[in-house]
C-alpha positions in Angstrom: 5.8 -9.3 16.7 5.5 -8.0 13.6 8.0 -5.5 12.3 7.7 -3.1 9.1 10.7 -2.1 7.1 10.7 -0.3 3.9 12.9 -2.0 1.2 15.4 0.6 -0.7 13.2 0.3 -3.5 10.1 1.7 -1.9 12.2 4.3 -0.3 13.8 5.6 -3.7 9.8 5.3 -5.2 8.8 7.7 -2.5 11.6 9.9 -2.5 11.1 9.9 -6.4 7.5 10.9 -6.1 7.9 13.2 -3.4 10.4 15.3 -5.5 8.2 14.9 -8.7 5.1 16.4 -6.9 7.0 19.2 -5.4 8.5 20.2 -8.8 5.2 19.7 -10.6 3.8 22.7 -11.9 0.9 21.5 -13.6 -2.8 21.0 -11.8 -3.6 18.7 -14.1 -0.5 16.5 -13.9 -0.8 16.9 -10.3 -4.3 15.4 -10.4 -3.2 12.7 -12.8 -0.7 11.5 -10.0 -3.3 11.8 -7.2 -5.3 9.8 -8.8 -3.0 7.0 -9.5 -1.9 7.3 -5.8 -5.3 6.8 -4.7 -5.7 3.9 -6.9 -2.4 2.6 -5.7 -3.5 3.1 -2.1 -7.0 1.5 -2.6 -5.2 -1.8 -4.0 -3.0 -2.2 -1.4 -5.5 -2.0 1.3 -7.5 -4.7 -0.8 -4.5 -6.6 -0.7 -4.0 -6.3 2.8 -7.4 -7.1 3.9 -7.4 -10.1 1.4 -4.2 -11.2 3.3 -5.6 -10.6 6.9 -8.7 -12.8 5.9 -6.7 -15.5 4.6 -4.5 -15.4 7.6 -7.5 -15.8 10.1 -9.0 -18.7 7.7 -5.9 -20.6 8.3 -5.8 -20.3 11.7 -9.5 -21.2 12.3 -8.9 -24.3 9.9 -5.6 -25.2 11.6 -6.7 -24.5 15.3 -10.4 -24.5 15.3 -10.0 -21.0 16.4 -12.7 -18.7 15.4 -12.2 -14.6 15.3 
């Protein structure tokens, strides 16, 4: 079964960003941060889809299983 655990580095970054956003008083800075976070989310989603596709392709080639 898959388990997902955040690393200390990821937790630190998350808390740091949450504090920055909470303390930010500039709308333009918030827009910039939001734009960068959207880019990160989109990139992660692309990587996840690529990893899933690769895993399925490997399963298919090793076991002759078709999704």
